[in-house]
C-alpha positions in Angstrom: 24.5 18.4 4.8 24.3 18.7 0.5 23.0 21.0 -1.6 21.0 17.5 -3.1 20.4 16.9 0.0 18.8 19.9 1.3 17.0 20.1 -1.8 15.1 16.3 -1.0 14.4 17.5 2.1 12.1 20.3 1.1 10.5 18.5 -1.4 9.7 16.5 1.8 8.1 19.6 3.0 6.2 20.7 0.2 5.0 16.9 0.1 6.1 16.8 -4.0 7.8 13.4 -2.8 7.4 11.0 0.1 9.5 11.2 2.8 11.3 8.0 2.1 11.9 9.1 -1.3 15.6 9.6 -1.2 16.2 10.8 -5.2 19.2 7.9 -5.0 19.7 6.6 -8.2 18.1 9.5 -9.9 19.7 11.5 -13.2 20.4 15.0 -13.5 17.1 15.3 -15.5 15.1 14.3 -12.4 17.1 16.6 -9.8 16.9 19.4 -11.9 13.2 19.3 -12.5 12.8 18.2 -8.7 14.2 22.1 -7.9 12.0 23.4 -10.3 9.2 22.3 -8.3 10.9 23.2 -5.3 11.6 26.5 -6.1 8.2 27.7 -7.2 6.8 26.4 -4.2 9.5 28.3 -2.0 8.6 31.0 -4.3 5.2 31.3 -2.8 6.5 32.2 0.9 9.3 34.3 -0.1 11.8 31.9 0.4 11.2 32.4 4.3 10.6 29.8 6.6 8.7 32.1 8.8 6.2 32.9 6.1 5.2 28.8 5.8 1.7 28.5 6.9 2.3 26.4 10.2 1.8 23.1 9.1 4.4 23.7 7.0 6.6 25.5 9.0 6.4 22.4 11.7 7.5 19.5 9.0 10.0 21.9 8.1 11.5 22.1 11.5 10.8 18.2 12.2 12.5 17.7 9.2 15.5 19.6 8.6 16.0 18.8 13.3 16.4 15.2 12.1 19.1 15.9 9.4 21.1 18.0 11.2 21.0 15.9 14.7 22.0 13.0 12.0 24.6 15.1 10.4 26.3 16.4 13.5 26.5 12.7 15.0 28.1 12.0 11.6 30.4 14.9 12.4 29.6 17.6 10.4 29.4 21.0 12.4 28.5 23.8 9.8 31.6 25.2 9.9 32.3 24.8 6.0 28.9 26.8 5.0 29.6 29.8 7.4 33.4 29.8 6.7 32.8 32.8 4.5 30.9 34.8 6.7 33.3 37.0 8.2 34.2 38.4 4.6 
């Protein structure tokens, strides 16, 4: 559940890259260019999943649900991402 992993999944959601593309071996410039495209897409929807049209929302749910399931199977709990919320 890395930042680049989320970027790749969001790029899949917006169909900026094929769902088979992992961006493995990409250089920083390529990742940054993809980030700019993904951010431009999110800006159209106020960066809110709930504002996505049904087709995109369903794709987002499917892609991210699979990623969360796989991460949990690998031992991820999500605590690292939320451990500062009590402060």
